[in-house]
N, C-alpha and C positions, 0 to 999 in steps of 0.2 A: 501656615500663617506666620508672618514675620513678627518677631518680638520687638522690632524697631517701630516706635510710634511714627505714623505717617501724616499726622495732622496736628495742628495747634489751633486752638480757638480761644480768643479773648472773651470771657463770659461776663465780666463785670469789673467795675472799679470800686474799691471800697477803701476804708480809712487806712489800711495797712499797705495799700498799693494795688497794682494790677493783679488780677487773678486769671490764670490760664488753665485750660484743661488740655492735657497732652495725650496724643497717641490714641491707639485703638481702645484702651481701657479708660481713656479720658481722666487720668489721675490729675489731681489738682497741683498746680505749680504757681506760687505767688512771688511777688517782688521780693518779699523777705527771704524766700528760698533762694532766689537769684543772687541777692547780696551775700547770703551765707556761702553760696558756691564760690563767688568771686573772692571772698575773704579767705576761704580754704585754699583755692588754687594759687592766689597770690602769696599765701603763707608758704606753700611748697616752693614756688619760684623764688621768693625772697630769701628763703633759707639757703638756697644754692649760692646766692650772691652776697649773703651777709647783710641783707636789708630787710626792713619791715614796712608794710603799707598800712595806711589808715585811710578811711573814707574822707574825701575832700569836704571841707566845711567853709562856706563863705564867711561865716562869723569869725573863724580863726584867721582867715585871710584879712578881713577888715581890721582885726585886732593885731595884725602883724605877728602872729604866733608861729608861723612856719619858719624854719631855720635850715641852714646848710645840712644836708643829709636826710631831710625828710622826704618821704615818698608818699604820694597819694593816688587814689583812684576815684573816678566817678563815672557815671554813665548818663546818657540822655534818655529822652522819652521813648526812643526806639531801642534801648538797651545796648547802645554802641558805647564801648568802653574807652576811656582815656586814662593813661598813666602819666603822672607828673613827678619829676625830680626837682626838688627845691634847692636853690643856691643861696637864698637869703629870704627875708620876709616878704619880698615882692617879686623876685625873679625866679622863674621856673622854666623848665623845658618839658614839653608834653608831647606825647605820642598817642595818636588814636590807633587802636588795634582793630583789625577787621573782625567783627563779631557776627555770628549767625543772626539772621533776622527771622522771627521777632526776638527769640531768646536762644540761649545755648541749651540744647536738650541734654538731659542727664547723661546719655550714652556718648555725647560728643565732648565731654569734659576733658579727656586726655588730649585730644587734638587742640582744644581751645587753650589748654595749659601751655602747649608748645607755642602758640601764637602770642600769649602773654610773655613767655620767656624771651621771644624775639623782640618784643617791644621794650623789655628791660635792657636787653643787650644794646639796642639802638640808643636808648637814653644814656647808658653808661659811656658810650663813645662820644657823646656831645660834651663840649666844654662849657664852662660857666659863661654867661653873657659878658661878664667883665673881662674875660680872657680872650674874647674874640675881637 
């Protein structure tokens, strides 16, 4: 019997986000777990490049709180991740990274970390909109 989970089931939506059961043992995986995993993986990747990520906030964008050198991440309702590099309070360059659907399984984290790393490398190569 394989130790690799072969199924994912969305079982409910509740106040903390989506709740999934994973694999043969149907262990519980929540949206909060997913965000924690993203923060951890982006922490590893960011430390390699001397940057740190925060979760994107529309309120911070409205208040023009983002500055040169800020890096953010967010994800959509299908758990597809977007990384952004900020050049000033309104201009950013973003990169969608290919994410497993519906979510990154715990045993796929290392491979997904490589995908996040490639997204950061792509953004680092882009110039500020004012320089183009």
